[in-house]
C-alpha positions as CSV (number, residue, x, y, z in Angstrom):
1,M,-33.6,-106.3,-26.5
2,A,-36.7,-106.2,-25.1
3,R,-39.6,-105.9,-27.5
4,T,-41.7,-102.4,-27.6
5,S,-45.3,-103.1,-27.6
6,K,-47.2,-101.8,-30.6
7,Y,-49.7,-99.9,-28.5
8,N,-47.0,-97.8,-26.7
9,N,-46.8,-95.2,-29.4
10,I,-50.8,-94.7,-29.6
11,E,-51.8,-91.6,-28.4
12,K,-54.5,-91.7,-25.7
13,I,-58.0,-90.5,-27.0
14,A,-59.7,-88.0,-24.4
15,I,-62.8,-89.0,-23.3
16,S,-65.4,-86.2,-24.6
17,P,-67.6,-84.9,-21.7
18,K,-71.2,-86.5,-21.4
19,Y,-72.9,-83.8,-18.9
20,K,-73.0,-80.0,-19.1
21,A,-73.4,-78.9,-15.5
22,A,-75.2,-76.5,-14.0
23,L,-73.6,-75.5,-10.7
24,Y,-76.2,-74.4,-8.4
25,I,-75.6,-72.3,-5.3
26,R,-77.9,-71.0,-2.6
27,L,-77.4,-68.9,0.3
28,S,-80.2,-67.9,2.5
29,N,-80.5,-65.0,5.3
30,E,-81.1,-67.7,7.8
31,D,-77.7,-69.7,6.7
32,E,-75.9,-66.6,7.3
33,D,-77.0,-66.1,10.9
34,K,-75.7,-69.8,11.8
35,D,-72.4,-70.6,13.4
36,S,-71.4,-72.8,10.3
37,A,-72.0,-69.7,7.8
38,E,-68.6,-69.9,6.3
39,S,-69.2,-73.5,5.1
40,N,-72.2,-72.5,3.4
41,S,-70.8,-69.5,1.9
42,V,-71.2,-68.6,-1.6
43,I,-67.3,-68.7,-2.1
44,N,-67.3,-72.0,-0.5
45,Q,-70.0,-73.5,-2.3
46,R,-68.6,-72.4,-5.4
47,M,-65.2,-74.2,-4.4
48,I,-66.7,-77.3,-3.6
49,L,-68.7,-77.6,-7.0
50,K,-65.6,-76.7,-9.1
51,N,-63.5,-79.1,-7.2
52,F,-65.8,-82.0,-7.8
53,C,-66.2,-81.3,-11.5
54,D,-62.5,-80.9,-12.0
55,N,-62.2,-84.4,-10.6
56,T,-65.0,-86.1,-12.8
57,Q,-64.2,-86.8,-16.0
58,D,-67.8,-87.0,-17.6
59,I,-68.6,-83.6,-16.6
60,E,-67.8,-80.3,-17.6
61,I,-69.4,-77.0,-16.5
62,Y,-71.8,-75.2,-18.4
63,D,-72.6,-72.2,-15.8
64,Y,-73.0,-71.3,-12.4
65,Y,-76.4,-70.3,-11.0
66,V,-76.4,-68.2,-7.6
67,D,-79.1,-67.1,-5.6
68,D,-77.7,-65.1,-2.7
69,G,-80.3,-64.3,0.1
70,Y,-83.3,-66.3,-1.1
71,S,-85.3,-69.0,1.1
72,G,-85.2,-72.5,0.2
73,V,-88.7,-73.1,1.1
74,N,-90.0,-71.8,-2.3
75,F,-88.5,-72.2,-5.9
76,N,-89.1,-68.7,-7.1
77,R,-85.7,-67.6,-7.2
78,P,-84.1,-65.8,-10.4
79,N,-81.3,-67.9,-11.1
80,F,-82.9,-71.2,-10.2
81,L,-85.7,-70.1,-12.7
82,R,-82.6,-69.2,-15.3
83,M,-81.3,-72.7,-14.9
84,E,-84.7,-74.3,-15.4
85,T,-84.8,-72.3,-18.8
86,D,-81.4,-73.8,-20.0
87,I,-82.5,-77.2,-18.5
88,K,-85.4,-77.1,-21.3
89,A,-83.6,-75.5,-23.9
90,K,-81.0,-79.0,-23.5
91,N,-78.1,-76.7,-22.6
92,V,-78.0,-78.4,-19.3
93,N,-78.2,-81.9,-18.5
94,C,-76.9,-82.0,-15.2
95,V,-77.5,-80.1,-11.8
96,I,-74.9,-80.2,-8.9
97,V,-75.6,-78.8,-5.5
98,K,-73.2,-79.0,-2.3
99,D,-76.1,-80.5,-0.2
100,L,-79.7,-81.3,-0.8
101,S,-80.7,-78.3,1.1
102,R,-79.1,-76.1,-1.3
103,L,-81.7,-76.9,-4.0
104,G,-84.8,-76.5,-1.4
105,R,-86.0,-76.9,2.1
106,N,-89.7,-78.0,1.0
107,Y,-89.9,-81.4,1.1
108,V,-92.9,-81.7,-1.6
109,D,-91.1,-79.5,-3.9
110,V,-87.7,-81.0,-3.8
111,G,-89.2,-84.3,-4.1
112,K,-90.9,-82.9,-7.4
113,Y,-87.5,-82.2,-9.1
114,I,-85.9,-84.9,-8.3
115,D,-88.3,-87.6,-8.5
116,R,-90.1,-86.0,-11.8
117,E,-88.9,-82.8,-13.4
118,F,-85.0,-83.8,-13.6
119,P,-85.4,-87.4,-15.1
120,A,-88.4,-86.2,-17.2
121,N,-85.7,-84.1,-18.9
122,N,-82.7,-86.5,-18.6
123,V,-81.2,-84.4,-16.0
124,R,-78.6,-86.1,-13.8
125,F,-78.8,-84.8,-10.0
126,I,-75.6,-85.0,-7.7
127,A,-75.8,-83.5,-4.2
128,I,-72.4,-84.1,-3.2
129,N,-72.2,-83.7,0.6
130,D,-75.2,-86.2,0.7
131,G,-73.5,-88.9,-1.6
132,I,-76.7,-88.5,-3.9
133,D,-75.9,-89.1,-7.7
134,R,-79.3,-89.7,-9.6
135,K,-78.5,-90.7,-13.3
136,G,-81.7,-92.6,-13.8
137,K,-85.2,-92.7,-12.3
138,T,-83.9,-95.4,-9.5
139,N,-81.0,-95.9,-7.4
140,D,-79.7,-96.6,-4.3
141,F,-80.7,-93.2,-2.7
142,E,-84.7,-93.2,-3.1
143,L,-85.0,-93.5,0.8
144,I,-82.6,-91.1,1.8
145,T,-83.5,-88.4,-0.5
146,P,-87.0,-87.9,0.8
147,I,-85.9,-88.1,4.4
148,K,-83.2,-85.6,4.0
149,S,-85.8,-83.2,2.3
150,L,-88.0,-83.8,5.3
151,F,-85.4,-83.1,7.6
152,N,-84.7,-79.8,5.5
153,E,-88.1,-78.6,5.8
154,N,-88.4,-79.2,9.4
155,Y,-85.4,-77.4,9.7
156,S,-87.0,-74.4,7.9
157,R,-90.1,-74.7,9.8
158,D,-88.1,-74.5,13.0
159,I,-86.1,-71.4,11.8
160,S,-89.4,-69.7,10.7
161,A,-91.1,-70.4,14.3
162,K,-88.2,-68.9,16.1
163,V,-87.9,-66.1,14.0
164,T,-91.5,-65.5,14.4
165,S,-91.3,-65.8,18.3
166,A,-88.7,-63.2,18.0
167,F,-90.7,-60.7,16.3
168,R,-93.6,-61.2,18.4
169,I,-91.7,-60.3,21.7
170,K,-90.1,-57.3,19.8
171,E,-93.8,-56.4,18.9
172,L,-94.9,-56.8,22.6
173,Q,-92.2,-54.4,23.6
174,G,-93.1,-51.5,21.0
175,Q,-90.4,-52.1,19.0
176,F,-90.5,-51.4,15.0
177,I,-90.0,-54.5,12.9
178,G,-91.3,-53.4,9.8
179,A,-89.0,-52.8,6.6
180,F,-90.0,-49.1,6.1
181,A,-91.3,-46.4,8.5
182,S,-94.5,-45.1,8.2
183,Y,-94.6,-41.9,6.2
184,G,-93.7,-38.9,8.7
185,Y,-90.9,-41.2,10.3
186,K,-87.9,-42.7,9.7
187,K,-85.7,-45.4,11.4
188,D,-83.4,-44.2,14.2
189,P,-79.9,-44.4,12.9
190,N,-78.7,-45.7,16.0
191,N,-81.5,-48.2,16.6
192,K,-83.5,-49.5,13.4
193,N,-86.3,-50.6,16.1
194,H,-87.1,-47.2,16.9
195,L,-89.0,-44.5,14.8
196,V,-87.9,-40.7,15.0
197,V,-90.0,-37.9,13.2
198,D,-88.9,-37.0,9.8
199,P,-89.1,-33.0,10.2
200,I,-90.2,-32.8,6.6
201,A,-92.9,-35.3,6.1
202,S,-94.3,-34.7,9.6
203,K,-95.3,-31.5,8.6
204,V,-97.1,-32.8,5.8
205,V,-98.9,-35.3,7.9
206,Q,-100.0,-32.4,10.4
207,K,-101.2,-30.6,7.6
208,I,-103.6,-33.3,6.7
209,F,-105.3,-33.9,10.0
210,K,-105.6,-29.9,10.1
211,L,-107.2,-29.7,6.6
212,F,-109.5,-32.6,7.4
213,L,-110.7,-31.2,10.8
214,D,-111.2,-27.8,8.9
215,G,-113.9,-29.9,7.0
216,T,-111.7,-30.5,3.6
217,S,-112.5,-33.8,2.0
218,K,-110.0,-36.4,1.5
219,S,-110.2,-36.0,-2.3
220,K,-109.9,-32.3,-1.9
221,I,-106.8,-33.0,0.4
222,A,-104.9,-35.2,-2.3
223,K,-105.8,-32.7,-5.0
224,T,-104.5,-29.4,-2.9
225,L,-101.2,-31.6,-2.0
226,N,-100.5,-32.4,-5.5
227,Q,-101.2,-28.6,-6.5
228,E,-98.5,-27.7,-4.2
229,K,-96.0,-30.3,-5.8
230,I,-95.7,-32.5,-2.3
231,P,-94.3,-35.7,-3.5
232,C,-96.7,-38.6,-2.1
233,P,-95.0,-41.3,0.3
234,S,-94.0,-43.6,-2.1
235,E,-92.4,-41.2,-4.2
236,Y,-90.5,-39.2,-0.9
237,K,-89.1,-42.7,0.3
238,M,-87.5,-43.1,-3.3
239,Q,-86.0,-39.7,-3.2
240,C,-84.7,-40.4,0.2
241,G,-82.8,-43.0,-1.6
242,L,-84.8,-46.0,0.0
243,N,-85.6,-49.1,-2.4
244,Y,-89.4,-48.8,-1.5
245,N,-91.8,-50.6,-3.8
246,N,-95.7,-50.2,-2.9
247,G,-97.4,-53.2,-4.5
248,Q,-100.7,-51.8,-4.0
249,R,-100.2,-48.7,-6.3
250,L,-99.9,-48.3,-10.2
251,E,-96.5,-48.3,-11.7
252,L,-97.2,-44.7,-13.0
253,T,-99.2,-43.4,-9.8
254,K,-96.8,-40.9,-8.6
255,Y,-99.1,-38.5,-6.7
256,W,-101.7,-38.1,-4.0
257,T,-104.9,-40.3,-4.0
258,Y,-108.1,-40.6,-1.9
259,P,-106.9,-44.0,-0.2
260,T,-103.5,-42.4,0.4
261,I,-105.0,-39.8,2.7
262,H,-107.4,-42.2,4.1
263,N,-104.8,-44.7,5.5
264,I,-102.6,-41.9,7.2
265,L,-105.9,-40.4,8.9
266,K,-106.3,-43.8,10.2
267,N,-102.9,-44.4,11.4
268,E,-102.8,-44.3,14.9
269,I,-98.9,-44.5,15.0
270,Y,-98.9,-40.7,14.6
271,T,-100.1,-40.4,18.4
272,G,-96.9,-42.2,19.4
273,T,-98.6,-45.5,19.9
274,M,-96.8,-48.8,17.7
275,V,-99.5,-50.9,16.2
276,Q,-98.3,-53.9,14.6
277,H,-99.2,-57.4,14.0
278,K,-101.9,-56.2,11.5
279,N,-100.8,-59.1,8.9
280,I,-99.5,-62.3,9.7
281,R,-98.0,-65.3,7.3
282,S,-100.3,-68.4,7.9
283,D,-97.5,-70.9,6.5
284,F,-93.7,-70.9,6.7
285,S,-93.5,-71.5,3.1
286,N,-96.0,-69.1,1.9
287,K,-94.7,-65.4,1.7
288,K,-98.5,-63.9,1.4
289,S,-99.7,-62.5,4.6
290,T,-103.5,-62.4,6.0
291,I,-105.0,-59.5,7.6
292,T,-105.6,-60.0,11.3
293,G,-108.7,-58.6,13.1
294,K,-108.3,-55.2,15.2
295,E,-108.6,-57.7,18.5
296,N,-105.1,-59.1,17.5
297,W,-103.2,-55.9,16.8
298,I,-100.7,-55.2,19.2
299,K,-100.5,-51.7,20.4
300,V,-97.8,-50.0,22.6
301,K,-98.2,-46.6,23.8
302,K,-95.4,-43.8,23.8
303,T,-92.8,-45.7,21.8
304,H,-92.1,-42.8,20.0
305,E,-92.4,-39.0,19.4
306,A,-95.9,-38.1,18.6
307,I,-96.7,-36.0,15.6
308,I,-100.2,-35.4,16.3
309,T,-102.3,-35.2,19.7
310,E,-104.4,-38.3,20.6
311,D,-107.3,-35.8,21.0
312,T,-107.0,-34.7,17.3
313,F,-106.8,-38.5,16.2
314,E,-109.9,-39.2,18.3
315,K,-111.9,-36.3,16.7
316,V,-110.5,-37.0,13.2
317,Q,-111.7,-41.0,13.7
318,I,-115.3,-39.6,14.7
319,L,-115.6,-37.4,11.6
320,M,-114.3,-40.3,9.2
321,H,-117.2,-42.4,10.6
322,K,-119.6,-39.9,9.5
323,D,-121.4,-40.4,6.2
324,T,-120.4,-37.1,3.9
325,R,-120.7,-38.8,0.7
326,Q,-123.6,-36.5,-0.5
327,I,-122.1,-33.2,0.6
328,D,-120.0,-31.4,-2.2
329,F,-116.7,-30.1,-0.6
330,Q,-115.8,-28.2,-3.7
331,K,-118.5,-25.7,-3.0
332,H,-120.0,-25.9,0.4
333,I,-118.2,-27.3,3.5
334,H,-121.3,-28.3,5.6
335,K,-120.1,-28.5,9.3
336,F,-123.0,-31.0,10.2
337,A,-122.3,-33.4,7.4
338,G,-122.7,-36.9,8.8
339,F,-124.4,-35.6,11.9
340,V,-127.9,-34.9,11.1
341,F,-130.4,-37.4,10.2
342,C,-134.0,-37.6,9.5
343,A,-135.7,-38.9,12.6
344,D,-138.4,-40.8,10.2
345,C,-136.3,-42.6,7.7
346,G,-132.8,-42.3,9.2
347,R,-131.4,-40.9,5.9
348,A,-129.0,-38.0,6.2
349,M,-130.2,-34.6,6.0
350,V,-128.9,-32.5,3.1
351,K,-127.8,-29.0,2.6
352,V,-129.8,-26.9,-0.1
353,S,-129.8,-23.0,-1.2
354,R,-133.0,-21.2,-1.9
355,H,-133.0,-17.6,-2.7
356,G,-129.5,-17.1,-1.0
357,K,-130.6,-19.1,2.2
358,Y,-129.5,-22.4,3.5
359,D,-131.9,-25.1,4.8
360,L,-130.9,-28.7,5.7
361,I,-133.8,-31.6,4.3
362,C,-134.2,-35.0,4.3
363,G,-132.0,-36.7,1.8
364,T,-134.7,-39.3,0.7
365,Y,-137.3,-36.5,0.0
366,A,-134.5,-34.4,-1.9
367,K,-133.7,-37.5,-4.1
368,L,-137.3,-39.4,-4.1
369,G,-139.9,-36.6,-3.5
370,K,-142.6,-36.7,-0.8
371,V,-143.8,-40.3,-1.8
372,M,-141.2,-41.7,0.1
373,C,-140.4,-39.1,3.0
374,S,-141.5,-35.7,3.8
375,Q,-139.0,-32.5,4.2
376,H,-138.0,-32.3,7.6
377,K,-136.7,-29.0,6.9
378,I,-135.0,-26.6,9.3
379,P,-133.3,-23.3,8.3
380,Y,-129.4,-23.7,8.8
381,D,-129.1,-21.2,10.8
382,I,-131.6,-22.0,13.4
383,L,-130.1,-25.4,13.8
384,E,-126.6,-23.7,14.1
385,S,-127.8,-21.6,16.9
386,T,-129.8,-24.4,18.5
387,V,-127.0,-27.0,18.7
388,L,-124.5,-24.1,19.9
389,T,-127.0,-23.0,22.6
390,A,-127.2,-26.4,24.0
391,I,-123.6,-27.2,23.9
392,Q,-123.2,-24.0,26.0
393,N,-125.8,-25.4,28.4
394,L,-124.3,-28.8,28.7
395,I,-120.7,-27.2,29.7
396,A,-122.3,-24.5,32.2
397,E,-124.3,-27.3,33.8
398,L,-121.3,-29.6,34.0
399,C,-119.0,-27.2,35.3
400,D,-121.3,-25.8,37.9
401,I,-121.5,-29.5,39.3
402,E,-117.6,-29.8,39.4
403,S,-117.6,-26.4,41.3
404,A,-120.5,-27.7,44.1
405,V,-118.7,-31.1,44.4
406,S,-115.0,-29.6,44.8
407,K,-116.3,-27.4,47.5
408,A,-118.0,-30.0,49.4
409,E,-114.7,-32.0,49.2
410,N,-112.5,-29.2,50.4
411,I,-114.9,-29.0,53.5
412,K,-114.1,-32.8,54.5
413,Q,-111.1,-33.8,56.3
414,I,-108.4,-35.9,54.8
415,N,-109.1,-39.6,55.2
416,T,-105.9,-41.0,56.8
417,S,-106.3,-44.5,55.8
418,S,-106.7,-43.6,52.4
419,F,-103.9,-41.6,52.3
420,K,-101.8,-44.6,53.3
421,I,-103.5,-46.9,51.0
422,E,-102.4,-44.2,48.2
423,Q,-98.8,-44.4,49.5
424,Q,-98.7,-48.2,49.5
425,I,-99.9,-48.2,46.0
426,Q,-97.2,-45.6,44.8
427,T,-94.6,-47.8,46.3
428,L,-95.8,-51.1,44.4
429,M,-95.9,-49.0,41.3
430,Q,-92.5,-47.8,41.6
431,K,-91.6,-51.9,42.3
432,L,-93.6,-52.9,39.0
433,L,-91.6,-50.2,37.1
434,K,-88.3,-51.5,38.1
435,I,-89.2,-55.3,37.4
436,Q,-90.7,-54.1,33.9
437,Q,-87.1,-52.4,33.3
438,R,-85.0,-55.5,34.2
439,K,-87.4,-57.8,32.1
440,K,-86.6,-55.4,29.2
441,H,-82.9,-55.5,30.4
442,T,-83.0,-59.0,30.4
443,Y,-84.5,-59.3,26.8
444,E,-81.5,-56.9,25.4
445,D,-78.8,-58.9,27.0
446,Y,-80.2,-62.1,25.5
447,Q,-80.3,-60.4,22.1
448,D,-76.7,-59.3,22.6
449,K,-75.8,-62.9,23.7
450,I,-74.7,-61.7,27.2
451,I,-77.2,-64.5,28.5
452,S,-78.1,-67.8,27.1
453,K,-81.6,-68.6,25.9
454,D,-82.4,-70.8,29.1
455,D,-81.4,-68.1,31.3
456,F,-83.6,-65.6,29.6
457,I,-86.6,-67.8,29.5
458,Q,-86.0,-68.3,33.1
459,Y,-85.6,-64.8,34.1
460,N,-88.4,-63.7,32.1
461,T,-90.7,-66.3,33.8
462,D,-89.6,-64.7,37.2
463,Y,-90.1,-61.4,36.3
464,T,-93.7,-62.1,34.6
465,R,-94.5,-63.8,37.8
466,D,-93.7,-61.0,40.1
467,E,-95.1,-58.7,37.7
468,A,-98.6,-60.4,38.4
469,T,-98.2,-60.6,41.9
470,I,-97.5,-56.8,42.3
471,Q,-100.2,-55.9,39.9
472,G,-102.7,-57.9,42.3
473,Q,-101.6,-56.3,45.2
474,I,-102.3,-53.0,43.3
475,D,-105.7,-54.1,42.4
476,T,-106.5,-54.8,45.7
477,L,-105.8,-52.0,47.3
478,N,-107.5,-49.8,44.7
479,K,-110.7,-51.8,45.4
480,G,-110.0,-50.6,48.9
481,L,-109.3,-47.1,48.3
482,G,-112.7,-46.5,46.4
483,T,-113.3,-43.6,44.1
484,K,-113.6,-39.9,45.2
485,P,-116.4,-38.0,43.5
486,T,-113.6,-35.6,42.2
487,E,-111.8,-38.1,40.3
488,I,-114.2,-38.2,37.7
489,F,-113.4,-34.4,36.8
490,N,-109.9,-35.5,36.4
491,D,-110.6,-37.4,33.3
492,K,-109.3,-36.4,30.2
493,W,-112.9,-35.9,28.5
494,F,-114.0,-33.7,31.4
495,N,-110.7,-31.6,30.8
496,D,-111.7,-31.3,27.2
497,I,-115.2,-30.0,27.8
498,K,-113.8,-27.3,30.0
499,K,-111.6,-26.0,27.0
500,Y,-114.8,-25.0,25.4
501,K,-116.1,-22.7,28.6
502,N,-116.5,-19.5,26.4
503,L,-117.3,-21.3,23.3
504,Q,-119.1,-18.6,21.1
505,Q,-119.2,-20.3,17.4
506,L,-119.2,-24.1,16.2
507,D,-116.8,-25.7,13.7
508,R,-116.9,-29.4,12.6
509,V,-114.2,-30.3,15.5
510,T,-116.7,-28.9,18.1
511,I,-119.5,-30.5,16.6
512,A,-117.5,-33.9,16.7
513,T,-116.5,-33.4,20.3
514,F,-119.8,-33.1,21.9
515,I,-122.2,-34.6,19.4
516,D,-123.2,-38.0,18.3
517,R,-125.9,-37.6,16.3
518,I,-128.8,-35.1,15.9
519,E,-132.5,-36.1,14.7
520,M,-135.1,-34.1,12.6
521,S,-138.5,-34.5,13.0
522,E,-141.4,-32.6,11.1
523,G,-141.9,-29.0,12.6
524,S,-138.3,-28.4,13.0
525,K,-138.2,-30.7,16.1
526,I,-134.6,-31.2,17.0
527,K,-133.3,-34.0,19.4
528,I,-129.8,-34.0,20.1
529,K,-127.5,-36.9,21.4
530,F,-124.5,-36.2,23.1
531,R,-121.5,-38.1,23.3
532,N,-120.2,-39.8,26.3
533,M,-123.6,-39.6,27.9
534,D,-122.5,-42.4,30.4
535,K,-119.9,-39.8,31.8
536,I,-122.4,-37.2,31.7
537,Q,-124.9,-39.1,34.0
538,R,-122.1,-40.0,36.3
539,V,-121.6,-36.3,36.7
540,R,-125.3,-35.3,37.0
541,A,-125.8,-38.2,39.8
542,L,-123.1,-36.0,41.9
543,R,-125.5,-33.1,42.5
């Protein structure tokens, strides 16, 4: 009988795991948009990592760390930070990822962790699909690791550039690309890039503009809205179920403030004009943005319904540029605040009460006395009547010129050649509109993947060239047509003036419409500088 080895009955001793592994999983928004999204999904990453550990004797799973929807260009991710905490607490001494790009796409930071942070904490790093297993500070993969990291960073840079380009095209087309609509609007449920009026918030916006035009200060407007228990924009967004966070406001600030009112009053979006590209990210790896100059803003008119008129917005901007800091709006609303200045020192005139009557005096004199400047006093009612008369006379003068010029034009026969040129321009304008519509539809087809990127670029190039050609033809015809004297009276500015033909009293809106600046000299001498003097001179030249 064959002898039985004495070792056959000895039980095998199980190998105790040496490494406690953190299985790190990351999925970014960019990955979800790729054709290979399934291979990068959280479920598949989890399965790949688990199978690897199940078939590796010296590794046991400590925990899964999942960052779903986080970019790889920085390491400020909640579960990655949690994993770092466990590494420092010695709970984990091995990190496993599906491939190097799951750890990150920033060459410098990825290298820092693989070459410094992990070795310093005696952490083994494994990237399964890349064949990387770093148990020590040196191994066979020291060359391939930085190369793959650099490739992943370039991939992120390329994706960022493509996303930025797509956003820029949308901005140029007037499509809204923000996360949250401005207060007064909401995103169209059928088109997230289009804004529709919020029937509740828009009424508050209109009220804010009206109060300001009536002479109410921004602080007073904020106080009024708080007294009426109207929720401020950030609170209103949260009440509507939006996950909104205003990083510029204090956590407990749940009321209207001066800056909130100021920002609403200067926001041109309420006129139906889309204004974007106010901030840009200078680097794809940095989420911080920088403010661009107004000359770089992208504005597209009539992209959505207006809440206030352009005329109202323009008048508000004029009033906002006037210095009214010395006026106590709580007591007396000074309709000339920010418009009247001392002709000698340049300081704003202030309103004072004496024996029940009001005067305007130099602000320097009021503060520092006659050593620095004289009174330049003028009774308030005298200033008001003088300015009212001056505006009435200007309106009458310009309207009389319009009437005389119109009669002279009506006597002339219609210029046949000019008539034909106008017809040609109208035809070209129709062609230009069709091309612009086709250009827009081409972009929509590209977005819907009906046409390829190469076809889109070719079509867009052709349409842009045709646009430039037709616009050049229109410009040439306009030069040959010349400007008729009566065309100046069709200007919006002149139509606004005619609305005041029956003007009988002044308010701040009327003053802002006509007056740029009023200077007071000693002896109650008034010098009025009207707005749009270049246009006024053009009309006067027609006499």
